[in-house]
N, CA, C and O atoms as CSV, one atom per row, in Angstrom:
chain,resi,resn,atom,element,x,y,z
A,1,MET,N,N,52.441,19.774,40.641
A,1,MET,CA,C,51.763,18.778,39.874
A,1,MET,C,C,50.274,19.089,39.906
A,1,MET,O,O,49.733,19.514,40.927
A,2,VAL,N,N,49.633,18.872,38.786
A,2,VAL,CA,C,48.188,19.038,38.665
A,2,VAL,C,C,47.617,17.666,38.354
A,2,VAL,O,O,48.030,17.033,37.383
A,3,THR,N,N,46.667,17.192,39.166
A,3,THR,CA,C,46.206,15.818,38.996
A,3,THR,C,C,44.783,15.614,39.470
A,3,THR,O,O,44.245,16.398,40.252
A,4,MET,N,N,44.190,14.544,38.980
A,4,MET,CA,C,42.907,14.038,39.473
A,4,MET,C,C,43.104,12.651,40.076
A,4,MET,O,O,42.135,11.969,40.408
A,5,ASP,N,N,44.358,12.240,40.216
A,5,ASP,CA,C,44.708,10.916,40.720
A,5,ASP,C,C,44.912,10.978,42.230
A,5,ASP,O,O,45.881,11.571,42.703
A,6,SER,N,N,44.012,10.375,42.978
A,6,SER,CA,C,44.081,10.435,44.442
A,6,SER,C,C,45.263,9.663,45.019
A,6,SER,O,O,45.559,9.801,46.206
A,7,ASP,N,N,45.940,8.860,44.216
A,7,ASP,CA,C,47.130,8.157,44.699
A,7,ASP,C,C,48.196,9.142,45.166
A,7,ASP,O,O,48.942,8.851,46.102
A,8,TYR,N,N,48.272,10.305,44.521
A,8,TYR,CA,C,49.255,11.305,44.930
A,8,TYR,C,C,48.907,11.910,46.289
A,8,TYR,O,O,49.798,12.304,47.042
A,9,ILE,N,N,47.635,11.981,46.596
A,9,ILE,CA,C,47.218,12.467,47.914
A,9,ILE,C,C,47.654,11.461,48.980
A,9,ILE,O,O,48.127,11.839,50.051
A,10,ALA,N,N,47.488,10.190,48.672
A,10,ALA,CA,C,47.899,9.130,49.602
A,10,ALA,C,C,49.414,9.150,49.808
A,10,ALA,O,O,49.884,8.998,50.936
A,11,LEU,N,N,50.179,9.335,48.739
A,11,LEU,CA,C,51.637,9.403,48.879
A,11,LEU,C,C,52.046,10.587,49.748
A,11,LEU,O,O,52.948,10.467,50.576
A,12,SER,N,N,51.402,11.704,49.568
A,12,SER,CA,C,51.694,12.875,50.392
A,12,SER,C,C,51.375,12.593,51.859
A,12,SER,O,O,52.138,12.972,52.747
A,13,ALA,N,N,50.257,11.933,52.108
A,13,ALA,CA,C,49.862,11.601,53.485
A,13,ALA,C,C,50.868,10.659,54.146
A,13,ALA,O,O,51.005,10.645,55.369
A,14,GLN,N,N,51.571,9.871,53.325
A,14,GLN,CA,C,52.592,8.953,53.854
A,14,GLN,C,C,53.922,9.655,54.085
A,14,GLN,O,O,54.876,9.045,54.569
A,15,GLY,N,N,53.986,10.933,53.742
A,15,GLY,CA,C,55.196,11.704,54.000
A,15,GLY,C,C,56.135,11.839,52.818
A,15,GLY,O,O,57.251,12.334,52.975
A,16,THR,N,N,55.711,11.412,51.641
A,16,THR,CA,C,56.552,11.556,50.460
A,16,THR,C,C,56.674,13.048,50.122
A,16,THR,O,O,55.665,13.714,49.892
A,17,PRO,N,N,57.899,13.568,50.093
A,17,PRO,CA,C,58.060,14.996,49.798
A,17,PRO,C,C,57.687,15.313,48.349
A,17,PRO,O,O,57.876,14.486,47.457
A,18,HIS,N,N,57.156,16.513,48.123
A,18,HIS,CA,C,56.787,16.936,46.778
A,18,HIS,C,C,56.814,18.450,46.691
A,18,HIS,O,O,56.840,19.141,47.710
A,19,ALA,N,N,56.806,18.963,45.465
A,19,ALA,CA,C,56.887,20.403,45.233
A,19,ALA,C,C,55.520,21.069,45.265
A,19,ALA,O,O,55.426,22.286,45.104
A,20,GLY,N,N,54.464,20.301,45.467
A,20,GLY,CA,C,53.113,20.848,45.530
A,20,GLY,C,C,52.181,20.113,44.601
A,20,GLY,O,O,52.574,19.688,43.514
A,21,ILE,N,N,50.941,19.963,45.032
A,21,ILE,CA,C,49.934,19.249,44.255
A,21,ILE,C,C,48.677,20.097,44.193
A,21,ILE,O,O,48.179,20.571,45.215
A,22,ALA,N,N,48.171,20.282,42.984
A,22,ALA,CA,C,46.841,20.864,42.789
A,22,ALA,C,C,45.949,19.687,42.411
A,22,ALA,O,O,46.167,19.036,41.389
A,23,TYR,N,N,44.944,19.418,43.242
A,23,TYR,CA,C,44.135,18.214,43.073
A,23,TYR,C,C,42.651,18.561,42.975
A,23,TYR,O,O,42.145,19.425,43.691
A,24,ALA,N,N,41.980,17.871,42.080
A,24,ALA,CA,C,40.514,17.941,41.994
A,24,ALA,C,C,39.991,16.543,41.703
A,24,ALA,O,O,40.650,15.750,41.030
A,25,LYS,N,N,38.813,16.251,42.211
A,25,LYS,CA,C,38.177,14.971,41.922
A,25,LYS,C,C,37.847,14.898,40.431
A,25,LYS,O,O,37.520,15.914,39.818
A,26,PRO,N,N,37.932,13.703,39.848
A,26,PRO,CA,C,37.605,13.562,38.427
A,26,PRO,C,C,36.202,14.097,38.117
A,26,PRO,O,O,35.256,13.888,38.877
A,27,ASP,N,N,36.097,14.780,37.003
A,27,ASP,CA,C,34.823,15.314,36.491
A,27,ASP,C,C,34.175,16.344,37.413
A,27,ASP,O,O,32.975,16.596,37.304
A,28,SER,N,N,34.945,16.939,38.310
A,28,SER,CA,C,34.363,17.927,39.222
A,28,SER,C,C,34.475,19.355,38.686
A,28,SER,O,O,33.743,20.240,39.131
A,29,LEU,N,N,35.378,19.586,37.741
A,29,LEU,CA,C,35.602,20.927,37.213
A,29,LEU,C,C,35.625,20.896,35.687
A,29,LEU,O,O,36.024,19.906,35.073
A,30,SER,N,N,35.193,21.989,35.102
A,30,SER,CA,C,35.339,22.149,33.656
A,30,SER,C,C,36.778,22.569,33.361
A,30,SER,O,O,37.521,22.927,34.274
A,31,ILE,N,N,37.165,22.527,32.105
A,31,ILE,CA,C,38.504,22.974,31.713
A,31,ILE,C,C,38.707,24.436,32.131
A,31,ILE,O,O,39.767,24.795,32.642
A,32,GLY,N,N,37.703,25.265,31.914
A,32,GLY,CA,C,37.802,26.676,32.292
A,32,GLY,C,C,38.003,26.849,33.790
A,32,GLY,O,O,38.785,27.697,34.218
A,33,GLU,N,N,37.309,26.057,34.583
A,33,GLU,CA,C,37.460,26.128,36.044
A,33,GLU,C,C,38.855,25.676,36.465
A,33,GLU,O,O,39.445,26.245,37.383
A,34,TRP,N,N,39.382,24.646,35.786
A,34,TRP,CA,C,40.761,24.206,36.053
A,34,TRP,C,C,41.715,25.367,35.812
A,34,TRP,O,O,42.541,25.698,36.663
A,35,VAL,N,N,41.587,25.979,34.638
A,35,VAL,CA,C,42.497,27.059,34.261
A,35,VAL,C,C,42.384,28.224,35.243
A,35,VAL,O,O,43.404,28.738,35.704
A,36,GLN,N,N,41.166,28.647,35.569
A,36,GLN,CA,C,40.982,29.759,36.515
A,36,GLN,C,C,41.588,29.429,37.870
A,36,GLN,O,O,42.222,30.284,38.490
A,37,SER,N,N,41.402,28.204,38.334
A,37,SER,CA,C,41.949,27.792,39.634
A,37,SER,C,C,43.469,27.799,39.625
A,37,SER,O,O,44.097,28.241,40.587
A,38,LEU,N,N,44.054,27.314,38.552
A,38,LEU,CA,C,45.515,27.273,38.467
A,38,LEU,C,C,46.107,28.670,38.348
A,38,LEU,O,O,47.174,28.938,38.901
A,39,ILE,N,N,45.436,29.557,37.639
A,39,ILE,CA,C,45.899,30.946,37.562
A,39,ILE,C,C,45.856,31.587,38.943
A,39,ILE,O,O,46.781,32.308,39.317
A,40,LEU,N,N,44.803,31.337,39.700
A,40,LEU,CA,C,44.694,31.881,41.053
A,40,LEU,C,C,45.824,31.349,41.938
A,40,LEU,O,O,46.451,32.115,42.670
A,41,ILE,N,N,46.079,30.060,41.874
A,41,ILE,CA,C,47.177,29.480,42.659
A,41,ILE,C,C,48.492,30.152,42.279
A,41,ILE,O,O,49.279,30.518,43.152
A,42,TYR,N,N,48.731,30.315,40.983
A,42,TYR,CA,C,49.954,30.951,40.507
A,42,TYR,C,C,50.079,32.385,41.025
A,42,TYR,O,O,51.167,32.823,41.397
A,43,ASP,N,N,48.976,33.099,41.046
A,43,ASP,CA,C,48.989,34.494,41.485
A,43,ASP,C,C,49.169,34.653,42.990
A,43,ASP,O,O,49.716,35.658,43.443
A,44,VAL,N,N,48.714,33.671,43.772
A,44,VAL,CA,C,48.671,33.831,45.226
A,44,VAL,C,C,49.798,33.084,45.951
A,44,VAL,O,O,50.304,33.570,46.962
A,45,LEU,N,N,50.187,31.938,45.457
A,45,LEU,CA,C,51.162,31.108,46.161
A,45,LEU,C,C,52.476,31.045,45.398
A,45,LEU,O,O,52.487,30.998,44.168
A,46,ASP,N,N,53.583,31.046,46.133
A,46,ASP,CA,C,54.875,30.859,45.470
A,46,ASP,C,C,55.381,29.443,45.735
A,46,ASP,O,O,54.713,28.658,46.408
A,47,SER,N,N,56.540,29.123,45.214
A,47,SER,CA,C,57.048,27.756,45.326
A,47,SER,C,C,57.260,27.332,46.776
A,47,SER,O,O,57.055,26.166,47.113
A,48,ASP,N,N,57.663,28.257,47.631
A,48,ASP,CA,C,57.819,27.916,49.050
A,48,ASP,C,C,56.484,27.578,49.696
A,48,ASP,O,O,56.406,26.673,50.527
A,49,ASP,N,N,55.427,28.305,49.316
A,49,ASP,CA,C,54.094,28.027,49.849
A,49,ASP,C,C,53.594,26.646,49.414
A,49,ASP,O,O,52.908,25.960,50.171
A,50,MET,N,N,53.942,26.248,48.197
A,50,MET,CA,C,53.436,24.991,47.648
A,50,MET,C,C,54.250,23.777,48.070
A,50,MET,O,O,53.787,22.645,47.921
A,51,ASN,N,N,55.451,23.989,48.594
A,51,ASN,CA,C,56.302,22.868,48.981
A,51,ASN,C,C,55.583,21.963,49.984
A,51,ASN,O,O,55.215,22.399,51.075
A,52,ASP,N,N,55.387,20.699,49.601
A,52,ASP,CA,C,54.669,19.691,50.417
A,52,ASP,C,C,53.248,20.102,50.767
A,52,ASP,O,O,52.715,19.695,51.799
A,53,HIS,N,N,52.639,20.905,49.914
A,53,HIS,CA,C,51.273,21.407,50.128
A,53,HIS,C,C,50.339,20.833,49.064
A,53,HIS,O,O,50.731,20.661,47.910
A,54,ILE,N,N,49.117,20.542,49.456
A,54,ILE,CA,C,48.085,20.119,48.521
A,54,ILE,C,C,47.044,21.214,48.454
A,54,ILE,O,O,46.506,21.631,49.480
A,55,GLU,N,N,46.761,21.676,47.262
A,55,GLU,CA,C,45.720,22.673,47.051
A,55,GLU,C,C,44.539,21.952,46.406
A,55,GLU,O,O,44.623,21.506,45.262
A,56,TYR,N,N,43.447,21.844,47.143
A,56,TYR,CA,C,42.236,21.168,46.643
A,56,TYR,C,C,41.414,22.142,45.824
A,56,TYR,O,O,41.103,23.242,46.280
A,57,LEU,N,N,41.065,21.737,44.617
A,57,LEU,CA,C,40.313,22.598,43.727
A,57,LEU,C,C,38.848,22.191,43.706
A,57,LEU,O,O,38.046,22.808,43.005
């Protein structure tokens, strides 16, 4: 999941299982920075790495 909604961070902290979250604070990144960050995550991490993991952008 890709989100700017911190509620998902709170759910993860409560132990809710998830397939992975890419999170950035609202208005912290441009569209290009979002895309570059997501491409990097895709290139470096696989689904097992992202399982119950939060990647802060």
